[in-house]
PDB file of N, CA, C, O and CB in Angstrom:
ATOM      1  N   UNK A   1       0.725  -1.405   0.204  1.00  0.00           N
ATOM      2  CA  UNK A   1       0.714   0.373  -0.276  1.00  0.00           C
ATOM      3  C   UNK A   1       1.035   1.420  -0.196  1.00  0.00           C
ATOM      4  O   UNK A   1       0.778   2.401  -0.894  1.00  0.00           O
ATOM      5  CB  UNK A   1       0.157   0.906  -0.253  1.00  0.00           C
ATOM      6  N   UNK A   2       1.951   1.223   1.142  1.00  0.00           N
ATOM      7  CA  UNK A   2       2.436   2.137   0.996  1.00  0.00           C
ATOM      8  C   UNK A   2       3.009   2.525  -0.215  1.00  0.00           C
ATOM      9  O   UNK A   2       2.948   3.749  -0.331  1.00  0.00           O
ATOM     10  CB  UNK A   2       3.014   2.154   1.763  1.00  0.00           C
ATOM     11  N   UNK A   3       3.634   1.876  -1.329  1.00  0.00           N
ATOM     12  CA  UNK A   3       4.729   1.506  -2.613  1.00  0.00           C
ATOM     13  C   UNK A   3       3.851   2.199  -3.436  1.00  0.00           C
ATOM     14  O   UNK A   3       4.234   2.952  -4.331  1.00  0.00           O
ATOM     15  CB  UNK A   3       5.130  -0.261  -3.150  1.00  0.00           C
ATOM     16  N   UNK A   4       2.107   1.861  -3.033  1.00  0.00           N
ATOM     17  CA  UNK A   4       0.926   2.069  -4.454  1.00  0.00           C
ATOM     18  C   UNK A   4       1.047   3.972  -4.050  1.00  0.00           C
ATOM     19  O   UNK A   4       1.104   4.778  -4.980  1.00  0.00           O
ATOM     20  CB  UNK A   4      -1.435   0.979  -4.155  1.00  0.00           C
ATOM     21  N   UNK A   5       1.066   4.361  -2.817  1.00  0.00           N
ATOM     22  CA  UNK A   5       0.757   5.392  -2.458  1.00  0.00           C
ATOM     23  C   UNK A   5       1.989   6.782  -2.965  1.00  0.00           C
ATOM     24  O   UNK A   5       1.635   7.816  -3.530  1.00  0.00           O
ATOM     25  CB  UNK A   5       0.512   5.058  -0.989  1.00  0.00           C
ATOM     26  N   UNK A   6       3.058   6.526  -2.681  1.00  0.00           N
ATOM     27  CA  UNK A   6       4.384   6.745  -3.112  1.00  0.00           C
ATOM     28  C   UNK A   6       4.189   7.287  -4.761  1.00  0.00           C
ATOM     29  O   UNK A   6       3.994   8.442  -5.141  1.00  0.00           O
ATOM     30  CB  UNK A   6       5.317   5.254  -2.910  1.00  0.00           C
ATOM     31  N   UNK A   7       4.342   5.751  -5.768  1.00  0.00           N
ATOM     32  CA  UNK A   7       3.981   6.137  -6.929  1.00  0.00           C
ATOM     33  C   UNK A   7       2.935   6.495  -7.479  1.00  0.00           C
ATOM     34  O   UNK A   7       2.933   6.434  -8.708  1.00  0.00           O
ATOM     35  CB  UNK A   7       4.222   5.571  -7.452  1.00  0.00           C
ATOM     36  N   UNK A   8       2.074   6.836  -6.996  1.00  0.00           N
ATOM     37  CA  UNK A   8       0.479   7.974  -7.536  1.00  0.00           C
ATOM     38  C   UNK A   8       1.086   9.585  -6.737  1.00  0.00           C
ATOM     39  O   UNK A   8       0.680  10.713  -7.017  1.00  0.00           O
ATOM     40  CB  UNK A   8      -1.793   7.196  -6.375  1.00  0.00           C
ATOM     41  N   UNK A   9       1.870   9.315  -5.975  1.00  0.00           N
ATOM     42  CA  UNK A   9       2.336  10.626  -5.455  1.00  0.00           C
ATOM     43  C   UNK A   9       3.686  11.204  -6.633  1.00  0.00           C
ATOM     44  O   UNK A   9       3.857  12.371  -6.984  1.00  0.00           O
ATOM     45  CB  UNK A   9       2.947  10.329  -3.648  1.00  0.00           C
ATOM     46  N   UNK A  10       4.298  10.302  -6.954  1.00  0.00           N
ATOM     47  CA  UNK A  10       5.396  10.905  -7.866  1.00  0.00           C
ATOM     48  C   UNK A  10       4.506  11.307  -9.252  1.00  0.00           C
ATOM     49  O   UNK A  10       4.756  12.247 -10.007  1.00  0.00           O
ATOM     50  CB  UNK A  10       6.774   9.669  -8.206  1.00  0.00           C
ATOM     51  N   UNK A  11       3.534  10.454  -9.358  1.00  0.00           N
ATOM     52  CA  UNK A  11       2.988  10.298 -10.936  1.00  0.00           C
ATOM     53  C   UNK A  11       2.185  11.815 -10.737  1.00  0.00           C
ATOM     54  O   UNK A  11       2.261  12.570 -11.707  1.00  0.00           O
ATOM     55  CB  UNK A  11       1.735   8.588 -11.384  1.00  0.00           C
ATOM     56  N   UNK A  12       1.628  12.168  -9.858  1.00  0.00           N
ATOM     57  CA  UNK A  12       0.763  13.313  -9.900  1.00  0.00           C
ATOM     58  C   UNK A  12       1.718  14.577  -9.466  1.00  0.00           C
ATOM     59  O   UNK A  12       1.118  15.644  -9.336  1.00  0.00           O
ATOM     60  CB  UNK A  12      -0.565  13.084  -8.883  1.00  0.00           C
ATOM     61  N   UNK A  13       3.585  14.587  -9.151  1.00  0.00           N
ATOM     62  CA  UNK A  13       4.315  15.229  -8.807  1.00  0.00           C
ATOM     63  C   UNK A  13       4.566  15.375 -10.595  1.00  0.00           C
ATOM     64  O   UNK A  13       4.727  16.558 -10.897  1.00  0.00           O
ATOM     65  CB  UNK A  13       5.294  14.704  -7.612  1.00  0.00           C
ATOM     66  N   UNK A  14       4.612  14.672 -11.485  1.00  0.00           N
ATOM     67  CA  UNK A  14       4.999  14.314 -12.871  1.00  0.00           C
ATOM     68  C   UNK A  14       4.437  15.039 -13.509  1.00  0.00           C
ATOM     69  O   UNK A  14       5.035  15.627 -14.410  1.00  0.00           O
ATOM     70  CB  UNK A  14       4.803  13.121 -13.360  1.00  0.00           C
ATOM     71  N   UNK A  15       2.535  15.348 -13.175  1.00  0.00           N
ATOM     72  CA  UNK A  15       1.775  15.855 -13.530  1.00  0.00           C
ATOM     73  C   UNK A  15       1.700  17.098 -13.399  1.00  0.00           C
ATOM     74  O   UNK A  15       1.223  18.133 -13.863  1.00  0.00           O
ATOM     75  CB  UNK A  15       1.088  15.398 -13.275  1.00  0.00           C
ATOM     76  N   UNK A  16       1.848  16.994 -13.214  1.00  0.00           N
ATOM     77  CA  UNK A  16       1.785  18.819 -11.857  1.00  0.00           C
ATOM     78  C   UNK A  16       3.510  19.290 -12.553  1.00  0.00           C
ATOM     79  O   UNK A  16       3.650  20.505 -12.691  1.00  0.00           O
ATOM     80  CB  UNK A  16       1.929  18.261  -8.857  1.00  0.00           C
ATOM     81  N   UNK A  17       4.242  18.765 -12.798  1.00  0.00           N
ATOM     82  CA  UNK A  17       5.793  19.677 -12.994  1.00  0.00           C
ATOM     83  C   UNK A  17       4.947  19.718 -14.779  1.00  0.00           C
ATOM     84  O   UNK A  17       4.448  20.822 -15.000  1.00  0.00           O
ATOM     85  CB  UNK A  17       8.076  18.463 -12.627  1.00  0.00           C
ATOM     86  N   UNK A  18       4.823  18.991 -15.602  1.00  0.00           N
ATOM     87  CA  UNK A  18       4.155  18.636 -16.801  1.00  0.00           C
ATOM     88  C   UNK A  18       3.475  20.043 -17.100  1.00  0.00           C
ATOM     89  O   UNK A  18       3.898  20.803 -17.971  1.00  0.00           O
ATOM     90  CB  UNK A  18       3.099  17.314 -16.631  1.00  0.00           C
ATOM     91  N   UNK A  19       2.301  20.332 -16.232  1.00  0.00           N
ATOM     92  CA  UNK A  19       1.165  21.065 -16.472  1.00  0.00           C
ATOM     93  C   UNK A  19       2.073  22.425 -16.138  1.00  0.00           C
ATOM     94  O   UNK A  19       2.032  23.152 -17.130  1.00  0.00           O
ATOM     95  CB  UNK A  19      -0.305  20.652 -15.501  1.00  0.00           C
ATOM     96  N   UNK A  20       2.881  23.012 -15.071  1.00  0.00           N
ATOM     97  CA  UNK A  20       3.267  24.326 -15.378  1.00  0.00           C
ATOM     98  C   UNK A  20       4.595  24.228 -16.381  1.00  0.00           C
ATOM     99  O   UNK A  20       5.334  25.200 -16.222  1.00  0.00           O
ATOM    100  CB  UNK A  20       3.554  25.136 -13.972  1.00  0.00           C
ATOM    101  N   UNK A  21       4.993  23.423 -17.223  1.00  0.00           N
ATOM    102  CA  UNK A  21       5.814  23.260 -17.819  1.00  0.00           C
ATOM    103  C   UNK A  21       5.372  23.915 -19.090  1.00  0.00           C
ATOM    104  O   UNK A  21       6.009  24.753 -19.729  1.00  0.00           O
ATOM    105  CB  UNK A  21       6.173  22.052 -17.743  1.00  0.00           C
ATOM    106  N   UNK A  22       4.302  23.464 -19.343  1.00  0.00           N
ATOM    107  CA  UNK A  22       3.156  24.223 -20.694  1.00  0.00           C
ATOM    108  C   UNK A  22       2.817  25.135 -20.251  1.00  0.00           C
ATOM    109  O   UNK A  22       3.432  26.047 -20.804  1.00  0.00           O
ATOM    110  CB  UNK A  22       1.775  23.599 -21.241  1.00  0.00           C
ATOM    111  N   UNK A  23       1.769  25.734 -19.101  1.00  0.00           N
ATOM    112  CA  UNK A  23       1.199  27.219 -18.589  1.00  0.00           C
ATOM    113  C   UNK A  23       3.149  27.731 -19.103  1.00  0.00           C
ATOM    114  O   UNK A  23       3.166  28.139 -20.264  1.00  0.00           O
ATOM    115  CB  UNK A  23       0.418  27.376 -16.163  1.00  0.00           C
ATOM    116  N   UNK A  24       4.778  27.740 -18.331  1.00  0.00           N
ATOM    117  CA  UNK A  24       5.263  28.039 -18.412  1.00  0.00           C
ATOM    118  C   UNK A  24       5.738  28.768 -20.138  1.00  0.00           C
ATOM    119  O   UNK A  24       6.112  29.889 -20.483  1.00  0.00           O
ATOM    120  CB  UNK A  24       5.548  27.350 -17.648  1.00  0.00           C
ATOM    121  N   UNK A  25       5.497  27.541 -20.849  1.00  0.00           N
ATOM    122  CA  UNK A  25       5.388  27.918 -22.275  1.00  0.00           C
ATOM    123  C   UNK A  25       4.628  28.779 -22.940  1.00  0.00           C
ATOM    124  O   UNK A  25       5.116  29.517 -23.796  1.00  0.00           O
ATOM    125  CB  UNK A  25       5.167  27.077 -22.837  1.00  0.00           C
ATOM    126  N   UNK A  26       3.806  28.786 -22.740  1.00  0.00           N
ATOM    127  CA  UNK A  26       2.534  29.389 -22.907  1.00  0.00           C
ATOM    128  C   UNK A  26       2.240  30.771 -22.413  1.00  0.00           C
ATOM    129  O   UNK A  26       1.886  31.594 -23.258  1.00  0.00           O
ATOM    130  CB  UNK A  26       1.661  28.590 -22.348  1.00  0.00           C
ATOM    131  N   UNK A  27       2.311  31.042 -21.493  1.00  0.00           N
ATOM    132  CA  UNK A  27       3.130  32.167 -20.927  1.00  0.00           C
ATOM    133  C   UNK A  27       4.155  33.383 -21.907  1.00  0.00           C
ATOM    134  O   UNK A  27       3.905  34.475 -22.418  1.00  0.00           O
ATOM    135  CB  UNK A  27       4.085  31.343 -19.982  1.00  0.00           C
ATOM    136  N   UNK A  28       5.123  32.694 -21.841  1.00  0.00           N
ATOM    137  CA  UNK A  28       6.342  33.040 -22.898  1.00  0.00           C
ATOM    138  C   UNK A  28       5.707  33.444 -24.176  1.00  0.00           C
ATOM    139  O   UNK A  28       5.888  34.541 -24.703  1.00  0.00           O
ATOM    140  CB  UNK A  28       7.386  31.719 -23.222  1.00  0.00           C
ATOM    141  N   UNK A  29       4.872  32.397 -24.698  1.00  0.00           N
ATOM    142  CA  UNK A  29       4.810  33.018 -25.730  1.00  0.00           C
ATOM    143  C   UNK A  29       3.545  33.996 -26.188  1.00  0.00           C
ATOM    144  O   UNK A  29       3.287  34.342 -27.341  1.00  0.00           O
ATOM    145  CB  UNK A  29       5.036  32.098 -26.491  1.00  0.00           C
ATOM    146  N   UNK A  30       2.973  34.277 -25.224  1.00  0.00           N
ATOM    147  CA  UNK A  30       1.619  35.528 -25.246  1.00  0.00           C
ATOM    148  C   UNK A  30       2.632  36.435 -24.579  1.00  0.00           C
ATOM    149  O   UNK A  30       2.445  37.594 -24.952  1.00  0.00           O
ATOM    150  CB  UNK A  30      -0.196  35.234 -24.165  1.00  0.00           C
ATOM    151  N   UNK A  31       3.728  36.314 -23.650  1.00  0.00           N
ATOM    152  CA  UNK A  31       4.880  37.893 -23.967  1.00  0.00           C
ATOM    153  C   UNK A  31       5.458  37.854 -25.455  1.00  0.00           C
ATOM    154  O   UNK A  31       5.499  38.905 -26.095  1.00  0.00           O
ATOM    155  CB  UNK A  31       6.599  37.919 -22.785  1.00  0.00           C
ATOM    156  N   UNK A  32       5.919  36.617 -26.030  1.00  0.00           N
ATOM    157  CA  UNK A  32       6.191  37.037 -27.194  1.00  0.00           C
ATOM    158  C   UNK A  32       5.461  38.281 -28.299  1.00  0.00           C
ATOM    159  O   UNK A  32       5.899  39.319 -28.795  1.00  0.00           O
ATOM    160  CB  UNK A  32       6.166  35.931 -27.634  1.00  0.00           C
ATOM    161  N   UNK A  33       4.231  37.608 -28.361  1.00  0.00           N
ATOM    162  CA  UNK A  33       2.961  38.207 -29.467  1.00  0.00           C
ATOM    163  C   UNK A  33       2.718  39.652 -28.562  1.00  0.00           C
ATOM    164  O   UNK A  33       2.308  40.565 -29.279  1.00  0.00           O
ATOM    165  CB  UNK A  33       1.124  36.940 -29.598  1.00  0.00           C
ATOM    166  N   UNK A  34       2.855  39.938 -27.445  1.00  0.00           N
ATOM    167  CA  UNK A  34       2.418  41.049 -26.793  1.00  0.00           C
ATOM    168  C   UNK A  34       3.653  41.915 -27.241  1.00  0.00           C
ATOM    169  O   UNK A  34       3.268  42.925 -27.830  1.00  0.00           O
ATOM    170  CB  UNK A  34       2.121  40.856 -25.159  1.00  0.00           C
ATOM    171  N   UNK A  35       5.140  41.816 -27.130  1.00  0.00           N
ATOM    172  CA  UNK A  35       6.373  42.195 -27.707  1.00  0.00           C
ATOM    173  C   UNK A  35       6.484  42.453 -29.065  1.00  0.00           C
ATOM    174  O   UNK A  35       7.212  43.354 -29.481  1.00  0.00           O
ATOM    175  CB  UNK A  35       7.226  41.332 -27.462  1.00  0.00           C
ATOM    176  N   UNK A  36       5.471  41.358 -30.180  1.00  0.00           N
ATOM    177  CA  UNK A  36       6.183  42.001 -31.721  1.00  0.00           C
ATOM    178  C   UNK A  36       4.925  43.473 -31.687  1.00  0.00           C
ATOM    179  O   UNK A  36       5.020  44.651 -32.034  1.00  0.00           O
ATOM    180  CB  UNK A  36       5.933  40.454 -33.699  1.00  0.00           C
ATOM    181  N   UNK A  37       3.676  42.551 -31.016  1.00  0.00           N
ATOM    182  CA  UNK A  37       2.734  43.528 -30.839  1.00  0.00           C
ATOM    183  C   UNK A  37       3.572  45.020 -31.138  1.00  0.00           C
ATOM    184  O   UNK A  37       3.982  45.282 -32.269  1.00  0.00           O
ATOM    185  CB  UNK A  37       2.071  43.355 -29.280  1.00  0.00           C
ATOM    186  N   UNK A  38       3.729  45.782 -30.187  1.00  0.00           N
ATOM    187  CA  UNK A  38       4.401  46.968 -29.458  1.00  0.00           C
ATOM    188  C   UNK A  38       5.362  46.648 -30.642  1.00  0.00           C
ATOM    189  O   UNK A  38       5.190  47.586 -31.420  1.00  0.00           O
ATOM    190  CB  UNK A  38       4.945  46.943 -27.614  1.00  0.00           C
ATOM    191  N   UNK A  39       6.026  46.039 -31.026  1.00  0.00           N
ATOM    192  CA  UNK A  39       7.366  46.974 -32.250  1.00  0.00           C
ATOM    193  C   UNK A  39       6.814  46.425 -33.345  1.00  0.00           C
ATOM    194  O   UNK A  39       7.501  45.706 -34.070  1.00  0.00           O
ATOM    195  CB  UNK A  39       9.413  46.552 -32.225  1.00  0.00           C
ATOM    196  N   UNK A  40       5.674  46.648 -33.587  1.00  0.00           N
ATOM    197  CA  UNK A  40       4.772  46.490 -34.595  1.00  0.00           C
ATOM    198  C   UNK A  40       4.416  48.048 -34.752  1.00  0.00           C
ATOM    199  O   UNK A  40       4.877  48.901 -35.511  1.00  0.00           O
ATOM    200  CB  UNK A  40       3.522  45.431 -34.232  1.00  0.00           C
ATOM    201  N   UNK A  41       3.277  48.118 -33.605  1.00  0.00           N
ATOM    202  CA  UNK A  41       2.933  49.629 -33.255  1.00  0.00           C
ATOM    203  C   UNK A  41       3.616  50.488 -33.262  1.00  0.00           C
ATOM    204  O   UNK A  41       3.315  51.488 -33.914  1.00  0.00           O
ATOM    205  CB  UNK A  41       2.550  49.885 -32.279  1.00  0.00           C
ATOM    206  N   UNK A  42       4.769  50.421 -32.555  1.00  0.00           N
ATOM    207  CA  UNK A  42       6.178  51.307 -32.632  1.00  0.00           C
ATOM    208  C   UNK A  42       7.110  51.321 -34.441  1.00  0.00           C
ATOM    209  O   UNK A  42       8.099  51.906 -34.883  1.00  0.00           O
ATOM    210  CB  UNK A  42       7.407  50.361 -31.228  1.00  0.00           C
ATOM    211  N   UNK A  43       6.503  50.727 -34.778  1.00  0.00           N
ATOM    212  CA  UNK A  43       7.135  50.972 -36.657  1.00  0.00           C
ATOM    213  C   UNK A  43       5.892  51.726 -37.046  1.00  0.00           C
ATOM    214  O   UNK A  43       5.869  52.890 -37.447  1.00  0.00           O
ATOM    215  CB  UNK A  43       7.395  49.199 -37.970  1.00  0.00           C
ATOM    216  N   UNK A  44       4.776  50.860 -36.867  1.00  0.00           N
ATOM    217  CA  UNK A  44       3.679  52.079 -37.371  1.00  0.00           C
ATOM    218  C   UNK A  44       4.045  53.612 -36.946  1.00  0.00           C
ATOM    219  O   UNK A  44       4.646  54.272 -37.794  1.00  0.00           O
ATOM    220  CB  UNK A  44       2.107  51.778 -36.647  1.00  0.00           C
ATOM    221  N   UNK A  45       3.821  54.053 -36.058  1.00  0.00           N
ATOM    222  CA  UNK A  45       4.281  55.039 -35.818  1.00  0.00           C
ATOM    223  C   UNK A  45       5.247  56.017 -36.016  1.00  0.00           C
ATOM    224  O   UNK A  45       5.217  57.247 -36.039  1.00  0.00           O
ATOM    225  CB  UNK A  45       4.272  54.882 -35.282  1.00  0.00           C
ATOM    226  N   UNK A  46       6.242  55.046 -36.174  1.00  0.00           N
ATOM    227  CA  UNK A  46       7.885  55.367 -36.833  1.00  0.00           C
ATOM    228  C   UNK A  46       7.720  56.171 -38.210  1.00  0.00           C
ATOM    229  O   UNK A  46       8.398  57.153 -38.512  1.00  0.00           O
ATOM    230  CB  UNK A  46       8.857  53.732 -37.263  1.00  0.00           C
ATOM    231  N   UNK A  47       6.607  55.539 -39.082  1.00  0.00           N
ATOM    232  CA  UNK A  47       6.507  55.368 -40.371  1.00  0.00           C
ATOM    233  C   UNK A  47       5.319  57.082 -40.413  1.00  0.00           C
ATOM    234  O   UNK A  47       5.211  58.109 -41.082  1.00  0.00           O
ATOM    235  CB  UNK A  47       5.799  53.454 -40.861  1.00  0.00           C
ATOM    236  N   UNK A  48       4.567  56.298 -39.012  1.00  0.00           N
ATOM    237  CA  UNK A  48       3.880  57.844 -39.940  1.00  0.00           C
ATOM    238  C   UNK A  48       4.306  59.364 -39.567  1.00  0.00           C
ATOM    239  O   UNK A  48       3.896  60.441 -40.001  1.00  0.00           O
ATOM    240  CB  UNK A  48       2.102  57.981 -39.675  1.00  0.00           C
ATOM    241  N   UNK A  49       5.468  58.977 -38.418  1.00  0.00           N
ATOM    242  CA  UNK A  49       5.746  60.377 -38.267  1.00  0.00           C
ATOM    243  C   UNK A  49       6.680  60.995 -38.934  1.00  0.00           C
ATOM    244  O   UNK A  49       7.233  62.084 -38.775  1.00  0.00           O
ATOM    245  CB  UNK A  49       5.996  60.648 -37.159  1.00  0.00           C
ATOM    246  N   UNK A  50       6.795  60.066 -39.787  1.00  0.00           N
ATOM    247  CA  UNK A  50       8.560  60.263 -41.150  1.00  0.00           C
ATOM    248  C   UNK A  50       7.673  60.743 -41.865  1.00  0.00           C
ATOM    249  O   UNK A  50       7.816  61.963 -41.951  1.00  0.00           O
ATOM    250  CB  UNK A  50       9.742  58.676 -42.134  1.00  0.00           C
ATOM    251  N   UNK A  51       6.382  60.168 -42.710  1.00  0.00           N
ATOM    252  CA  UNK A  51       5.186  60.338 -43.438  1.00  0.00           C
ATOM    253  C   UNK A  51       4.964  62.440 -42.839  1.00  0.00           C
ATOM    254  O   UNK A  51       5.334  63.396 -43.520  1.00  0.00           O
ATOM    255  CB  UNK A  51       3.677  58.787 -42.733  1.00  0.00           C
ATOM    256  N   UNK A  52       4.710  62.467 -42.321  1.00  0.00           N
ATOM    257  CA  UNK A  52       3.816  63.998 -41.577  1.00  0.00           C
ATOM    258  C   UNK A  52       5.633  65.021 -41.670  1.00  0.00           C
ATOM    259  O   UNK A  52       5.696  66.229 -41.901  1.00  0.00           O
ATOM    260  CB  UNK A  52       2.853  63.574 -38.950  1.00  0.00           C
ATOM    261  N   UNK A  53       6.635  64.278 -41.468  1.00  0.00           N
ATOM    262  CA  UNK A  53       7.684  65.263 -41.881  1.00  0.00           C
ATOM    263  C   UNK A  53       8.043  65.424 -43.501  1.00  0.00           C
ATOM    264  O   UNK A  53       8.185  66.341 -44.310  1.00  0.00           O
ATOM    265  CB  UNK A  53       8.977  64.833 -41.131  1.00  0.00           C
ATOM    266  N   UNK A  54       8.080  64.509 -43.486  1.00  0.00           N
ATOM    267  CA  UNK A  54       7.768  64.920 -45.036  1.00  0.00           C
ATOM    268  C   UNK A  54       6.834  65.463 -45.580  1.00  0.00           C
ATOM    269  O   UNK A  54       7.033  65.561 -46.791  1.00  0.00           O
ATOM    270  CB  UNK A  54       7.734  64.114 -45.747  1.00  0.00           C
ATOM    271  N   UNK A  55       5.471  66.052 -45.107  1.00  0.00           N
ATOM    272  CA  UNK A  55       4.785  66.310 -46.244  1.00  0.00           C
ATOM    273  C   UNK A  55       4.790  67.596 -45.301  1.00  0.00           C
ATOM    274  O   UNK A  55       3.917  68.345 -45.741  1.00  0.00           O
ATOM    275  CB  UNK A  55       3.398  65.389 -46.885  1.00  0.00           C
ATOM    276  N   UNK A  56       5.453  68.210 -44.107  1.00  0.00           N
ATOM    277  CA  UNK A  56       5.824  69.562 -43.760  1.00  0.00           C
ATOM    278  C   UNK A  56       7.351  69.778 -44.609  1.00  0.00           C
ATOM    279  O   UNK A  56       7.898  70.871 -44.757  1.00  0.00           O
ATOM    280  CB  UNK A  56       5.920  69.721 -41.948  1.00  0.00           C
ATOM    281  N   UNK A  57       7.744  68.792 -44.985  1.00  0.00           N
ATOM    282  CA  UNK A  57       8.986  69.605 -45.594  1.00  0.00           C
ATOM    283  C   UNK A  57       8.801  69.629 -46.820  1.00  0.00           C
ATOM    284  O   UNK A  57       9.735  70.080 -47.483  1.00  0.00           O
ATOM    285  CB  UNK A  57      10.365  69.102 -45.381  1.00  0.00           C
ATOM    286  N   UNK A  58       7.479  69.133 -47.604  1.00  0.00           N
ATOM    287  CA  UNK A  58       7.127  69.332 -49.028  1.00  0.00           C
ATOM    288  C   UNK A  58       6.363  71.034 -48.843  1.00  0.00           C
ATOM    289  O   UNK A  58       6.802  72.098 -49.279  1.00  0.00           O
ATOM    290  CB  UNK A  58       5.906  67.854 -49.675  1.00  0.00           C
ATOM    291  N   UNK A  59       5.852  70.929 -48.518  1.00  0.00           N
ATOM    292  CA  UNK A  59       4.944  72.213 -47.419  1.00  0.00           C
ATOM    293  C   UNK A  59       5.949  73.796 -47.893  1.00  0.00           C
ATOM    294  O   UNK A  59       5.513  74.756 -48.528  1.00  0.00           O
ATOM    295  CB  UNK A  59       5.255  71.693 -44.948  1.00  0.00           C
ATOM    296  N   UNK A  60       7.631  73.581 -47.223  1.00  0.00           N
ATOM    297  CA  UNK A  60       8.216  74.159 -47.196  1.00  0.00           C
ATOM    298  C   UNK A  60       8.684  74.567 -47.997  1.00  0.00           C
ATOM    299  O   UNK A  60       8.795  75.772 -48.222  1.00  0.00           O
ATOM    300  CB  UNK A  60       8.572  73.987 -46.730  1.00  0.00           C
ATOM    301  N   UNK A  61       9.325  73.160 -49.030  1.00  0.00           N
ATOM    302  CA  UNK A  61       9.851  73.638 -50.587  1.00  0.00           C
ATOM    303  C   UNK A  61       8.515  74.463 -51.324  1.00  0.00           C
ATOM    304  O   UNK A  61       8.688  75.524 -51.924  1.00  0.00           O
ATOM    305  CB  UNK A  61      10.329  72.024 -51.698  1.00  0.00           C
ATOM    306  N   UNK A  62       7.140  73.803 -51.182  1.00  0.00           N
ATOM    307  CA  UNK A  62       6.895  74.102 -51.764  1.00  0.00           C
ATOM    308  C   UNK A  62       6.190  76.122 -52.237  1.00  0.00           C
ATOM    309  O   UNK A  62       6.052  76.803 -53.254  1.00  0.00           O
ATOM    310  CB  UNK A  62       6.533  73.008 -51.674  1.00  0.00           C
ATOM    311  N   UNK A  63       5.908  76.309 -50.398  1.00  0.00           N
ATOM    312  CA  UNK A  63       5.954  77.839 -50.652  1.00  0.00           C
ATOM    313  C   UNK A  63       7.199  78.741 -50.587  1.00  0.00           C
ATOM    314  O   UNK A  63       7.234  79.972 -50.573  1.00  0.00           O
ATOM    315  CB  UNK A  63       5.115  78.407 -49.746  1.00  0.00           C
ATOM    316  N   UNK A  64       8.737  77.402 -50.530  1.00  0.00           N
ATOM    317  CA  UNK A  64      10.136  78.107 -51.043  1.00  0.00           C
ATOM    318  C   UNK A  64      10.061  78.960 -52.262  1.00  0.00           C
ATOM    319  O   UNK A  64      10.275  80.153 -52.474  1.00  0.00           O
ATOM    320  CB  UNK A  64      11.217  77.029 -51.401  1.00  0.00           C
ATOM    321  N   UNK A  65       9.589  77.696 -53.176  1.00  0.00           N
ATOM    322  CA  UNK A  65       9.358  77.834 -54.329  1.00  0.00           C
ATOM    323  C   UNK A  65       8.898  79.090 -54.505  1.00  0.00           C
ATOM    324  O   UNK A  65       9.611  80.074 -54.706  1.00  0.00           O
ATOM    325  CB  UNK A  65       8.646  76.947 -54.758  1.00  0.00           C
ATOM    326  N   UNK A  66       7.659  79.076 -54.429  1.00  0.00           N
ATOM    327  CA  UNK A  66       6.551  79.988 -54.557  1.00  0.00           C
ATOM    328  C   UNK A  66       7.197  81.063 -54.346  1.00  0.00           C
ATOM    329  O   UNK A  66       7.460  81.520 -55.458  1.00  0.00           O
ATOM    330  CB  UNK A  66       5.380  79.836 -53.706  1.00  0.00           C
ATOM    331  N   UNK A  67       7.665  81.829 -53.428  1.00  0.00           N
ATOM    332  CA  UNK A  67       8.944  82.767 -53.037  1.00  0.00           C
ATOM    333  C   UNK A  67       8.921  82.761 -54.200  1.00  0.00           C
ATOM    334  O   UNK A  67       8.120  83.226 -55.010  1.00  0.00           O
ATOM    335  CB  UNK A  67      10.319  82.440 -52.195  1.00  0.00           C
ATOM    336  N   UNK A  68       9.852  82.204 -54.298  1.00  0.00           N
ATOM    337  CA  UNK A  68      11.141  82.331 -54.814  1.00  0.00           C
ATOM    338  C   UNK A  68      10.288  82.881 -56.665  1.00  0.00           C
ATOM    339  O   UNK A  68      10.464  83.892 -57.345  1.00  0.00           O
ATOM    340  CB  UNK A  68      12.306  80.458 -54.582  1.00  0.00           C
ATOM    341  N   UNK A  69       9.482  81.759 -56.865  1.00  0.00           N
ATOM    342  CA  UNK A  69       8.983  82.659 -58.323  1.00  0.00           C
ATOM    343  C   UNK A  69       8.772  83.975 -58.253  1.00  0.00           C
ATOM    344  O   UNK A  69       9.498  84.714 -58.918  1.00  0.00           O
ATOM    345  CB  UNK A  69       7.660  82.259 -58.917  1.00  0.00           C
ATOM    346  N   UNK A  70       7.838  84.464 -57.515  1.00  0.00           N
ATOM    347  CA  UNK A  70       7.552  85.648 -56.960  1.00  0.00           C
ATOM    348  C   UNK A  70       7.867  86.749 -56.821  1.00  0.00           C
ATOM    349  O   UNK A  70       7.257  87.812 -56.928  1.00  0.00           O
ATOM    350  CB  UNK A  70       7.481  85.600 -56.320  1.00  0.00           C
ATOM    351  N   UNK A  71       9.350  86.361 -56.451  1.00  0.00           N
ATOM    352  CA  UNK A  71      10.248  87.011 -56.434  1.00  0.00           C
ATOM    353  C   UNK A  71      10.851  87.514 -57.409  1.00  0.00           C
ATOM    354  O   UNK A  71      11.516  88.535 -57.231  1.00  0.00           O
ATOM    355  CB  UNK A  71      10.807  86.591 -55.933  1.00  0.00           C
ATOM    356  N   UNK A  72      10.750  86.845 -58.823  1.00  0.00           N
ATOM    357  CA  UNK A  72      11.513  86.758 -59.653  1.00  0.00           C
ATOM    358  C   UNK A  72      10.162  87.043 -61.140  1.00  0.00           C
ATOM    359  O   UNK A  72      10.125  87.116 -62.368  1.00  0.00           O
ATOM    360  CB  UNK A  72      12.463  85.241 -59.378  1.00  0.00           C
ATOM    361  N   UNK A  73       9.564  87.090 -60.353  1.00  0.00           N
ATOM    362  CA  UNK A  73       8.659  87.383 -62.218  1.00  0.00           C
ATOM    363  C   UNK A  73       8.594  89.135 -61.992  1.00  0.00           C
ATOM    364  O   UNK A  73       8.517  89.640 -60.872  1.00  0.00           O
ATOM    365  CB  UNK A  73       6.237  86.413 -62.486  1.00  0.00           C
ATOM    366  N   UNK A  74       8.641  89.939 -63.290  1.00  0.00           N
ATOM    367  CA  UNK A  74       8.370  91.002 -63.024  1.00  0.00           C
ATOM    368  C   UNK A  74       6.818  91.615 -63.806  1.00  0.00           C
ATOM    369  O   UNK A  74       6.133  91.146 -64.715  1.00  0.00           O
ATOM    370  CB  UNK A  74       9.634  91.637 -63.316  1.00  0.00           C
ATOM    371  N   UNK A  75       6.660  93.056 -62.829  1.00  0.00           N
ATOM    372  CA  UNK A  75       4.995  93.571 -62.928  1.00  0.00           C
ATOM    373  C   UNK A  75       5.220  94.372 -63.840  1.00  0.00           C
ATOM    374  O   UNK A  75       4.303  95.046 -64.310  1.00  0.00           O
ATOM    375  CB  UNK A  75       4.154  94.329 -61.646  1.00  0.00           C
TER     376      UNK A  75
END
């Protein structure tokens, strides 16, 4: 009887260890997914900022060219 109890306890410990290891991998996978999503959002934000800077720069060039054109046109 004692031997059977010890075997059952070892079996339960092995199963719980296996279950905990599986949960750990699942948590790590969740963390990796969250990290990846954060990196994607960061890249999107950087791309949007770059587009905004490009628009501002293009507008500046347009207004600068217009000023030069108006300055060179004789009336």
